Residue, then its C-alpha position, 0 to 999 in steps of 0.5 A: x635938904x641939899x641937893x646931890x652934885x651933879x656929878x655925883x647923881x651922873x656917875x650914880x646912873x650905869x646908864x650914863x656909863x657909856x659917854x666917857x668909856x667910848x670917849x677913853x677908849x676911843x683916844x686910847x686906841x688912837x694913840x695906840x695905833x699911832x704909835x703902831x704907825x710910828x714903831x714901823x715906819x719911823x725905826x731905824x733901818x738894818x743897813x749894811x755897813x759899808x767903808x769910805x771904798x765900799x767894801x761891806x765890814x756887816x751885812x744886814x743879814x750878819x746883824x739878824x743872825x746876831x739878834x739869833x744868837x741873842x736869842x738863842x742864848x737867852x742872853x736877854x736873862x743876862x744883861x739888856x738892849x736898850x735897857x729892856x732885860x736883865x742887869x747882872x750883865x752890861x747893858x750891850x747897846x751901852x757897853x758897845x758904844x763905849x767900847x766903839x767910842x774908846x776905840x776911836x779916840x786910840x784909832x786917831x792916838x795912834x794916827x797922829x805918831x805923836x806924843x798928844x799934849x791935853x789940848x790935841x787930847x781934848x780935840x780928838x775926844x770931840x772930833x770923836x763926839x761928833x763923828x760917831x753923831x753923823x748918819x752916812x745912811x743911804x736909804x737907796x742902797x740901804x747903807x751905812x758908811x763907816x769912817x776909817x775910827x769906825x772901821x778900826x772900832x767895828x773889829x774892836x768890839x769882835x774882839x772885846x767880845x771874844x774876850x767876854x766869852x771866852x777868856x775867863x780872866x777878861x775883867x767882863x767875862x761872862x760867867x761860865x766860860x763856854x757858855x758861848x764858844x763859837x768865834x763867829x757866832x761871838x763874832x755875829x752878836x758883836x755885830x749885832x751891838x754894833x748896830x743897837x750902839x749905831x742907834x743910839x749914836x747917830x742922829x735921827x734924819x732931819x734932827x740933832x739927836x739920836x734914835x733912842x733921844x741920846x740915850x743911854x746918857x754917855x757923855x764921853x760919847x756924846x750922849x746927853x738928855x734932849x731939851x724934850x726929855x725935859x720938856x715932857x717932864x714938864x709937862x708930865x709932871x703938869x697932867x699929874x696934878x690935874x688928874x690928882x685933882x680930878x681924882x679929889x674932886x671925885x672922891x670928895x663928891x663920894x664921900x658924902x655917901x656913908x658906909x651904910x651905901x656901901x653895906x645897904x643890900x649886902x649878903x650876910x657875912x660868911x661866918x664860921x658856920x657857915x663856911x661848916x656847912x657849905x659843900x664845894x661843887x664838883x667845879x669848885x673841887x676841881x680848882x684845888x688842882x689848879x692851887x696846889x701846882x699853882x704853890x709848888x711853883x711857886x716855891x720854884x720860883x722863888x728857889x730860882x730867884x734864889x739861885x739867880x741873886x747867889x750868881x750876883x754874889x759869886x756864891x754858886x758852889x755848894x757841897x762841891x757843886x758849881x751849880x753856876x755851870x749847871x745852871x746857868x743864870x740866864x736859865x735860872x732868872x728865865x726860870x723865876x720870871x716865867x714861873x711867876x707868870x705861870x704860877x699865878x695864872x693858874x691862881x686867876x684862872x682857879x678862883x674865877x673858876x671858883x667863884x663861877x657857881x657862886x653867881x651862877x644858878x648852876x653848873x652848865x653841864x661837861x664843865x669840868x671836863x672842860x676844866x680838866x681838859x684846861x688843867x692837862x694842857x696847863x700842866x704839858x705846857x708848863x713842865x715842856x716849856x720848863x725843860x726847853x728853857x734849859x735845854x734850848x740856851x744849852x744848845x741840845x735842841x738846834x734849830x728847833x730851839x725857839x719853837x720848843x726851847x727859848x725864845x729869848x724875850x724878857x717875860x716871853x721866855x716860852x718856846x712858840x709851841x708852849x705859847x701856842x698852848x698858852x694861847x688856847x689854855x686862853x681861850x678855853x678860859x675865856x669860853x669855860x667862863x662865859x658858859x659859867x656865867x652865862x644864866x647870869x649874864x644880862x645883855x641889858x646891863x652891861x656893867x654887871x660884874x659877871x659881865x665885867x669877868x668875861x670882858x677881863x678874861x677875854x682881853x688877856x687872850x687878845x692881847x696875848x695874840x700880839x706876842x705872835x705878830x713878830x718873827x726872828x728876823x723882825x727888827x728888834x726895835x718893832x719885834x719889842x713893841x709887840x712884847x710889849x704889847x702883850x706884857x704892858x697891857x695885861x700888867x698895867x692895863x687888863x691885869x688891874x681890871x681883873x685884880x679890882x673885879x676879884x677882889x671886888x667879888x671877895x669884898x661881896x662873898x664876904x659879905x662886906x659891901x654891896x654889889x652895886x658899890x663895887x660895881x662902881x669902884x669897878x667901872x672907874x678902875x677900868x676907866x682909868x686904867x684904860x685911859x691912862x695904861x693903855x698908853x702908859x705903855x709908850x713909858x717903855x720906849x722912851x730909848x727904844x728908838x721912837x719918835x718924839x711923839x711917844x716919848x710926849x705920850x709916855x711921859x704924859x699917860x704913864x704918869x697918870x698910871x699912879x691917879x688910878x691906884x690913888x684912888x683905888x687906895x682911897x677904897x680900900x681904906x673905907x672898906x678896909x673898915x667895913x668888917x668893924x662897921x657891919x659886925x656892930x650892926x649886926x643884931x644876931x652878934x655872929x662873928x663878922x667875915x673879918x674873922x673867918x677869914x682874916x687871912x685873906x682879908x689881910x692879903x687883900x689889904x697887902x695888894x692894896x698897900x703894894x698898889x700904891x707903893x709898889x705900883x704907885x709910888x715906886x713906878x711914879x719915881x721912874x716914869x718920867x722921862x728926865x728920871x726915866x733917861x739916868x734910871x731906865x734899866x737900873x736898880x729901880x726899875x728891879x724895885x718897881x718890878x718886885x714890889x708891884x708883880x708880887x706886891x699886888x698880883x702875889x697877894x691877889x693869888x695868895x688870897x685867891x688860894x686862902x678865898x677858896x681853901x677856907x670852902x674847901x677845906x675842913x675847918x678843924x684842918x685850917x691854920x689861921x696862926x699859920x695863915x697870918x705869920x705867912x702873911x707878914x713874913x712874905x710882906x715884911x720879907x718884900x719890905x726887906x728886900x726893897x728897904x735894904x737892897x733893891x731900893x738903895x741898889x738902884x739910888x746908888x746905881x742911879x747916882x754913879x750913871x749921872x756920875x760916870x755914865x750908864x755904860x760904867x752902871x752896868x759893869x761889871x766893875x760896879x756889880x762886883x764893887x763892894x758896896x753893890x755887893x754888900x746890898x745885894x747879901x743884906x737881900x739875903x735877910x728880906x729873902x730868908x724872911x720872904x721864904x723860910x717864914x712865908x712861902x714854906x708855911x703856905x706851900x704846907x697849908x696848901x700841900x696839907x690841904x689835899x688831905x682835908x678837903x671837904x666831900x663835894x654834893x650834888x647840890x649847888x648853893x642852897x648849903x650857902x646861901x640862905x635865900x637863893x634871891x642873893x644869888x642875882x646880887x652878884 
């Protein structure tokens, strides 16, 4: 008999898992500390801009006041700073840099008081490029001197934004007119934008490139890629090849394990007969309201997205009502983004609570009351924040807008009070999850599935604390670091681990694989996601005024993020064959879980499909520094975001809803055909949105960036151009399939289920498991 390879033998023993886990965790934490240190110590200053004579033109206080205006009116939901934010409007840093450059050229042309020939014009252009790059900042006085041309440009920037917000006929006008009218607030805002442009253009002390590595691309302003951007892209590709080689070697080792290894010891497959005999526990019935609210939030989120897209194409007047004036794009997009996090969170909390009684031997006393308390807080938070996100940017909350209205950060739109409520919700989630699993958590076996579920939930809670570090007076660059500490670490690290755990649990409970096999997949996924995902945060900081060390880390570890996704895809391919294999081996001839839960299994396959394409492929093509330099803040980012967020986490959340409903709802009321229609409509609709609009629009925008500069590819001239408008209209095809064939039927399924819920019984699990020992395998 051929001996087992040493690596396989090593990985089969959980006692050996501590060393690689601690090693990777130590490296990742050390790297994060390094990035955080560089962020705070090497952040660009916020100086007083003074003239040659020492006159203060823009004060530090004026810049911070403009930053506060930017957040209060939720302008990050319209345009972006340093490429982070929405794409309906411009990138304000790129736009301001170009306005500054053009104004300085105009100053010198007028100053000559003579007709200029082409050579003289070229000389002025080259002189402006050099002048923009000169950093005249004095740390001792916290002052940055500006030339006469830059003095002139500062006033031109203010004039430009006065027209943007107050002149409806201006080509770059903000819609609706009247959203921001106070000239002093607009001046403060333009001061903030000028600081952002200064950060993007002046050379970092001791270097020959700007604080943002010469991003955005604008050759007319002297911004072109740096050698480091190209070098680390090559090194990143080298790391990817090595990472893929390691995965292929690992997978080759495990290929020696046949399907029997994965199936041996698996619980009995879920058949229709077993579903009929199942009676939900009190806590399981209590989870239904989470799914009920989640599906309604999903519907509202999609409708808010429809309204947002309509703003792009100017089709906002319906039945004589101007929806753009009633619900500005900054608000509709805030709802679209924040509600996506709300409904997905509701599903994850609900499904985690639902499976607790299936894993433990009973329910803790008072668990239902705690679950109901959590739901009540969640309901208040959602309702309050949705209203606040409308009232805040509309100026209805005054100085309380940040607390009760809109914080002004993408993905962290909710007011600070509601953010604290979310912290309480996640704290309750972690505590009740621990209470529900306490009876089966084994300290001597830290790698078991119940332990992993607790680890993931606690880490999600801890990371939310990062969102409370920054204040309105914090340097934008530093504050954005802490925002990404929440958003990125959730989405590309611990959410991915949580996804793997929940998918694994569902596969075990449906009788497709055994606990030991899933535990090993979860461990390896956690190892790879934490190894690549934690330091992969760096790719969000390529151009956000971080030193070259952050660029280097991001290029390597962001590229490696595709590695665990490929591994999980290979594992998913193996597991998707298990229903057929197990049904053939079933001596009783009972129907397999594929027939009992076809809808759930379909959506789980959807998770793995989009994990590979949405998160993996579409993420990889934009993560290399040289590609991201031109692509950052274009529709290729939107393409990746939609395909990954909805494709992975959306499909998982829907799978969780359907999994729970199959147990909670009377079988006679179940409509499997409608579930299948919903699955194909949601996923085919998403595919259509990608191939008809998001991806081709992103490629078109990318070429425009390289041809005319980033500022132009984000201008209204580009947004309103025929090619971009045509592709945006085409998105309606996929959106209609997604909404009409997918979301609406799914909403009907969940809402109708409220009328067909099974009655609860005091018996916990004996109606479901044939043998008590089966409880322990989870």
